[in-house]
N, C-alpha and C positions, 0 to 999 in steps of 0.2 A: 560443430565448429564455431568458435567465437573469433571475432576480430578484436585483437588485444593490443593495447599500447603498452610497451615496456619503457618507462622513463628511466634513463640511466643505463642504457644497453651497452655502453663501452666499459662498464665496471666489471669487477671480478664475477659477481653473481649475475648481473644483467646480461652479460654476453652468453653465459651458459643458459639462462632462462629463455632467451629468444630461440636458440637452437633447439632446446628441449621441447618447447611448446609447438614449434613448427614440425618437429619430428613426430609429435603425437596428434597431428591433424588439425591443429589450430592455425589461425592466420595471425601470427604475432609480428608486429612491426616495432623495431627498436628506434628510440630517440635518445640523443645525447648532445651535449655541448662540445664534447671532445671530438676532434677530427683526426682520424688516423687510419692506417691500412689494416691493422689487426683488430677491427671492431665489427660487431654484428649490426650496428644501427644503420638504418637506411635513410634517415632524415635528420637534419640538424635542428635542434630546438631553438637556435638563435642565441643571442646574448643571455646569460644567466639571469640578468636583471630585467629582461624584457621578453618573457615567455610568450610565445605565439598562442594566444587564447583560442584560436580556431583549431588547434592541433588535434584535440581528442573528442571533438563533437561527434564524429562518426564511429566511435568505438563502442563495443559491448562491455569492455572491462579495461581497467587500468591497474598496472602494477607500478607503484611509485617508489622506485629504488634510487632515483637521482639524489645525490648529496655530495657536498665537498667533503671528502673523507678519505682516509687511508688506514694503514696499519698503525701500530703503536708508535713507531718511529715518526711517521707523518703527524699523528695527533700530538705527540710531545712537542713537535716543532711549531705547529700551526694553530692548534685549536684555541689558543688564547689571543689570536690576532684579530684585528678589526675585519680584515677581508674574509676570514673564515666564518666569522659570526654573521657578517653582512650578507655574504653569498647565500648562506643557508636560510636565513630569515626571509630574504627576498624570493628565493626559490620556492619556499613553502607557501608564502603569501600568494604568489602568482599562480602556482599550480592548484592550490586548494580553492582559490577564487573561481577558476575555470570549472573545477569539479562541482562547486556549489551550484553553478548555473546549468551545467550539463546533466547533473545527477547520474553520471556514469558510476557504477560500482567500483570501489577502489580498495586495494590492499596497500597500506603504507608499511614500509619496512623500517622498523625501529631497531633498538638494540637493548640487550640486557643491561646496558649501562644507563638506561634512561632514568633510573632512580638515584644515580650517583651525582648529586647536585653540585659537587665540587668540580665536575667536569663540564666545560662549555659544550662539548659534543653531547654529553648525556642530557644536559638541559635543553639543547636544541631538538633532540629526538623526542623528549618529553613534550615539547611544544607541538611537534608534529602529531603526536598521539592525541592531543587535545583537539586539534583541527579535525582529525579523522573521526573522533567520537561525535563531533557536532554534525557530521554528515552521515552518521550511522554506518561508516565504513569499518573495515577490519584492520587492526594493527597487529603485526607480528614482531617478535623480538628475536633478532639473530644472535647466535652465540658462536662467534669465531668461525664463520663459514670460510672454507678454503677451497681453492681450485686453481686452474691455469690463469695466470695474470699476465697482462701485457704492459701495464703502466708500472714499471718497477720503482718509480719514485714513491708510489703509494702502496707498494707491496706489503704483504702481511708476513707473519713470523715463519710459517712453513715454507713459503717461497724463498724468503731471505735465507733460511738455514740450508735449503737444498742448493741454492746457488753458491753459497759460501763453501759448502762441502765439495761441490763439483769443481769450482774454479780455484779455490784456495787450499783445499785439503784440510781446512780447519773451520769449525763453527765457533767464532769468537762472539760470545753472547753479550747483550747489552745489560743484562741483569744476572742475578745469581741463579735464576731458574727455579726458585722454590715456589713462585706463584703458580697457581693451578687454574686451568681453563677447561672448558668443554668445547670440542671441535665438531664440525659437521662438513662432510664432503658436499661439494656444490651440486652434484647430480641428485643427491638425497634432498637437498634444500629445494631444488626445482620441482621435484615430485611432490613435495609437501605443498608448495605454493599452488600447484595445479589442483590438488585435492581441495584446498581451502577455497579456491575459486569455484569449483564445482559444487561444493557444499555451502556456498556463501550465505544463503538464507537460513541455514540450520545452525549456524555458529553463534554461541552465546557471546554477546559483545562485552559482557562484564567479567569474563574470565580471560586472563592473559594467555596468549598463544606463544609459547617458547619453542623456537625451532632449533633443536640441538640434538646431540647424540646421547645425552643424559649420563655421560661418563666423565669423570674428572681425570685429568692428566697434568702433571707439572710440565713447565716449559723445558726443564732439563730432560725429562723423559722423551719429549718430542725430539729434542736435539739428538738424543742417543738412538732413537729409532731411525732417524735420517742418516746418522753417521754409519750405521750398520750397512747401509747400501754402498758406501764408499770405503773400500779397504784402506786402512791406515789413517782415516780421517780422525782428527783430534777434536774433542769438545772442550771448550775453555770458558766456563762461567766467569762472570765478573763478580765483584763484591758489592754491586749496587742493587738495591731493592727496586721493584717495579713502582713507578710513580704515575702511571696512567690510571690504573684501577685502584692503586694503593692497597692492594691485597684484600679489598672488599669482595665478598663472595655472596652472590644471590643463589637461591635454589629454584630451579625451573619448575613451574607448574606442569603436570603431566596431562592436563585436559586434552591437549592436542593429539594424544595417542588414540583418541576415539576416531580420528580421521586419517592418521598416518603414523608410521613407525620408521625410524632410520634403518638402513640396510648395510651401509659400508663402515667397516671398522676403521679406526684411526690408522692402523698399520697398513690396511688395504688401500686407503685413500692416499696415504703418503707414497706408497709404491707407484701409484698411477701418476702422481706429480713428478716423482723422480724419473720415471720412464719418459715422460713428456720432455723434460728439460735435457735429458741425455740424448 
């Protein structure tokens, strides 16, 4: 059993991760700046600009998921703003400064967008990767992880589509849906993070760790899978191209398959999300 700090435990992945680790016999404590009833965190990190540096001294391991981020709708609106950039820079500086002194092993959760230099979000995640490397920590790159979400202002595409189908009977898309993505169900992501923690000392720090299902699907295909769960639901693509990733496509390195493989199909994961919101 490890005593684990999960920074960002109110987020989509962090909330799943705390529950998953505790169900597997670990002692995981969640931390977040967000205060709410539907969260798994037990302690407040304080003001995002004044992180409590005593927080993680007593832990065996840290998962650093905390970030000012949301789905493509949120990123399109906020990633170019002063507050978005300032929040994330100060957050990383404060947390990594603590990790430098405590020397607690860390997994920093980055994004497959970290090499997309036109994106402020991508650049900030790339900065976090550099911090992590100086501490000999592990960086993982998330590829569109989806699960149950509580903060709908920051919700991601699958949650958005499910709620539109359920509440409106129509999925009116923000793009034409031709952009392709790789998706991963949150429980599979949590299993992967646990395995990487267990194998922490065996992992090559110079090989990228891509956490994904290694399958491509268009956003239009995602909408159609969801619509099939709601009889009569209409899918309405727009004529706008995606401007968040600008149709840039990375190919994930498969090194991570030495330690973990995804289990949940996209259709199977979507069914679980639909069942929850219904």
